[in-house]
Backbone as CSV, one residue per row, in Angstrom:
resi,resn,N_x,N_y,N_z,CA_x,CA_y,CA_z,C_x,C_y,C_z
1,PHE,128.512,83.642,69.983,128.332,82.821,68.811,126.879,82.905,68.376
2,TYR,126.662,82.530,67.149,125.292,82.412,66.655,125.253,81.294,65.621
3,ARG,124.046,80.856,65.322,123.862,79.734,64.401,123.258,80.207,63.095
4,LYS,123.715,79.594,62.019,123.131,79.784,60.691,122.875,78.389,60.157
5,ASP,121.642,77.936,60.263,121.278,76.565,59.922,122.122,75.607,60.770
6,ARG,122.919,74.761,60.144,123.719,73.791,60.906,125.173,74.243,61.054
7,ARG,125.404,75.525,60.803,126.736,76.103,60.943,126.725,77.037,62.152
8,VAL,127.798,76.985,62.927,127.949,77.860,64.093,129.041,78.866,63.779
9,VAL,128.730,80.138,63.978,129.691,81.213,63.756,130.193,81.686,65.120
10,ILE,131.494,81.564,65.326,132.113,82.057,66.558,132.383,83.540,66.333
11,ALA,131.589,84.381,66.968,131.679,85.823,66.728,132.860,86.456,67.448
12,ASP,133.234,85.911,68.594,134.349,86.471,69.353,134.848,85.419,70.325
13,VAL,136.064,85.569,70.761,136.639,84.637,71.730,137.650,85.405,72.578
14,LEU,137.749,85.019,73.826,138.711,85.630,74.736,139.338,84.524,75.568
15,ALA,140.653,84.434,75.535,141.376,83.431,76.311,142.695,84.030,76.773
16,ALA,143.164,83.570,77.931,144.380,84.117,78.536,145.651,83.696,77.819
17,GLY,145.601,82.660,77.022,146.794,82.187,76.322,146.467,80.949,75.507
18,LEU,147.498,80.359,74.934,147.325,79.211,74.055,146.643,78.023,74.731
19,PRO,147.063,77.596,75.925,146.381,76.453,76.543,144.886,76.707,76.772
20,ALA,144.559,77.887,77.259,143.152,78.212,77.516,142.348,78.277,76.215
21,LEU,142.925,78.867,75.175,142.237,78.948,73.882,141.994,77.559,73.311
22,THR,142.992,76.691,73.407,142.864,75.335,72.883,141.748,74.579,73.595
23,ILE,141.743,74.606,74.909,140.707,73.912,75.682,139.335,74.494,75.378
24,LEU,139.237,75.810,75.362,137.960,76.468,75.101,137.383,76.055,73.752
25,LEU,138.182,76.114,72.716,137.672,75.786,71.380,137.407,74.294,71.211
26,MET,138.218,73.442,71.825,137.966,72.006,71.741,136.652,71.638,72.427
27,GLU,136.429,72.159,73.605,135.186,71.857,74.329,133.971,72.469,73.635
28,PHE,134.136,73.666,73.116,133.040,74.310,72.395,132.681,73.487,71.152
29,SER,133.699,73.007,70.431,133.476,72.190,69.239,132.719,70.919,69.590
30,ARG,133.131,70.253,70.643,132.442,69.026,71.071,130.969,69.291,71.375
31,ARG,130.735,70.348,72.106,129.341,70.659,72.466,128.511,70.983,71.235
32,MET,129.051,71.775,70.328,128.297,72.135,69.129,128.017,70.902,68.257
33,ARG,128.967,69.969,68.180,128.726,68.725,67.427,127.595,67.931,68.057
34,ARG,127.608,67.830,69.400,126.525,67.115,70.097,125.172,67.763,69.834
35,GLU,125.189,69.078,69.628,123.942,69.809,69.375,123.594,69.867,67.892
36,GLY,124.347,69.148,67.047,123.980,69.009,65.647,124.677,69.917,64.652
37,ALA,125.670,70.660,65.083,126.374,71.538,64.149,127.214,70.709,63.181
38,HIS,127.220,71.113,61.933,128.050,70.458,60.914,129.355,71.195,60.680
39,ALA,129.396,72.486,61.032,130.607,73.273,60.794,130.683,74.421,61.793
40,LEU,131.920,74.799,62.107,132.195,76.001,62.898,132.975,76.948,62.010
41,THR,132.646,78.209,62.068,133.416,79.206,61.334,133.791,80.336,62.277
42,MET,134.894,80.991,61.942,135.344,82.124,62.747,136.115,83.080,61.852
43,LEU,135.737,84.325,61.873,136.465,85.372,61.167,137.540,85.874,62.126
44,TYR,138.812,85.761,61.727,139.888,86.204,62.601,141.018,86.809,61.785
45,ALA,141.520,87.918,62.258,142.730,88.535,61.716,143.499,89.074,62.916
46,GLY,144.780,88.763,62.967,145.564,89.290,64.075,146.750,88.440,64.413
47,ASN,146.949,88.240,65.701,148.137,87.621,66.248,148.400,86.243,65.650
48,SER,149.658,86.006,65.280,150.015,84.764,64.595,149.850,83.527,65.475
49,TRP,150.028,83.620,66.800,149.869,82.428,67.636,148.423,81.979,67.658
50,VAL,147.493,82.914,67.562,146.076,82.546,67.512,145.775,81.862,66.181
51,SER,146.280,82.413,65.094,146.074,81.808,63.771,146.646,80.390,63.720
52,ARG,147.832,80.192,64.270,148.436,78.844,64.295,147.592,77.888,65.132
53,ALA,147.098,78.355,66.267,146.254,77.507,67.120,144.974,77.109,66.389
54,LEU,144.372,78.039,65.661,143.161,77.721,64.906,143.446,76.660,63.848
55,ARG,144.564,76.780,63.153,144.924,75.768,62.139,145.137,74.395,62.780
56,ARG,145.815,74.356,63.927,146.038,73.077,64.618,144.717,72.436,65.044
57,LEU,143.716,73.246,65.308,142.410,72.734,65.739,141.494,72.391,64.566
58,GLY,141.999,72.528,63.343,141.208,72.118,62.186,140.564,73.243,61.404
59,PHE,140.735,74.471,61.845,140.230,75.597,61.073,141.172,75.825,59.894
60,PHE,140.669,76.374,58.829,141.527,76.687,57.696,141.146,78.050,57.142
61,ARG,142.101,78.644,56.463,141.928,79.993,55.940,141.153,79.957,54.632
62,ARG,140.202,80.861,54.551,139.451,81.074,53.318,139.515,82.557,52.992
63,ASP,139.603,82.883,51.730,139.568,84.295,51.353,138.154,84.817,51.557
64,GLY,138.049,85.820,52.413,136.735,86.350,52.739,136.429,87.667,52.073
65,GLY,137.435,88.325,51.563,137.199,89.584,50.881,136.965,90.767,51.799
66,GLY,137.135,90.596,53.112,136.933,91.716,54.022,138.165,92.598,54.101
67,ASN,137.957,93.834,54.489,139.054,94.789,54.642,139.021,95.389,56.037
68,VAL,140.194,95.759,56.520,140.318,96.445,57.801,141.091,97.723,57.554
69,LEU,140.561,98.831,58.022,141.243,100.109,57.912,141.510,100.593,59.327
70,LEU,142.773,100.897,59.622,143.099,101.351,60.964,144.223,102.358,60.909
71,TYR,144.308,103.123,61.961,145.426,104.036,62.140,146.243,103.502,63.306
72,PRO,147.416,102.912,63.049,148.172,102.258,64.110,148.931,103.203,65.022
73,GLY,149.129,104.444,64.637,149.795,105.404,65.496,151.274,105.134,65.699
74,ALA,151.792,105.594,66.818,153.222,105.560,67.092,153.779,104.147,67.213
75,ALA,152.981,103.185,67.676,153.479,101.803,67.820,153.965,101.271,66.479
76,PHE,153.232,101.532,65.436,153.612,101.071,64.106,154.854,101.814,63.625
77,LEU,154.870,103.099,63.837,155.980,103.906,63.360,157.272,103.598,64.103
78,SER,157.193,103.059,65.313,158.399,102.752,66.086,158.977,101.389,65.722
79,GLY,158.412,100.706,64.744,158.968,99.445,64.277,158.343,98.206,64.875
80,ARG,157.324,98.339,65.704,156.655,97.161,66.258,155.863,96.468,65.166
81,ASN,155.677,95.177,65.318,154.914,94.401,64.354,153.431,94.450,64.724
82,PRO,152.622,95.177,63.973,151.207,95.314,64.339,150.435,94.009,64.220
83,ASP,150.932,93.030,63.461,150.236,91.747,63.346,150.116,91.053,64.692
84,ASN,151.040,91.313,65.591,151.008,90.660,66.885,150.333,91.493,67.967
85,ASP,149.812,92.640,67.619,149.165,93.513,68.591,147.652,93.605,68.422
86,TRP,147.102,92.993,67.393,145.692,93.178,67.061,144.942,91.860,67.057
87,HIS,143.680,91.932,67.392,142.763,90.791,67.308,141.448,91.314,66.743
88,PHE,141.105,90.898,65.546,139.832,91.283,64.939,139.000,90.029,64.704
89,THR,137.740,90.078,65.119,136.815,88.968,64.922,135.524,89.519,64.305
90,GLU,134.602,88.630,64.067,133.281,88.996,63.546,132.634,90.094,64.397
91,ALA,132.826,90.012,65.706,132.208,90.980,66.618,132.742,92.391,66.429
92,ASP,133.912,92.534,65.815,134.502,93.862,65.608,134.011,94.536,64.332
93,ARG,133.224,93.856,63.539,132.777,94.420,62.274,131.884,95.640,62.436
94,ASP,131.299,95.831,63.584,130.394,96.961,63.784,131.093,98.186,64.346
95,VAL,132.388,98.108,64.568,133.119,99.211,65.190,133.568,100.188,64.127
């Protein structure tokens, strides 16, 4: 994460599942509020369970205008849903 004035940007997150992600973000939010943050932001595109968890925790979707270009390969062509196989965050912007 990094700070921009009184806003905290969550650049990346890693959790084993929904319970761990929920606890991690709730505790992180509490700590950042104690340290004076007015807002948390996170750029995320990917798995729907993560998006739902973020909404339940008070995050909301904003149009950011970013684009992702990828070659999904055989997994996409075999009928798998790529939305549930990918996780893109702010930290992935340099790749």
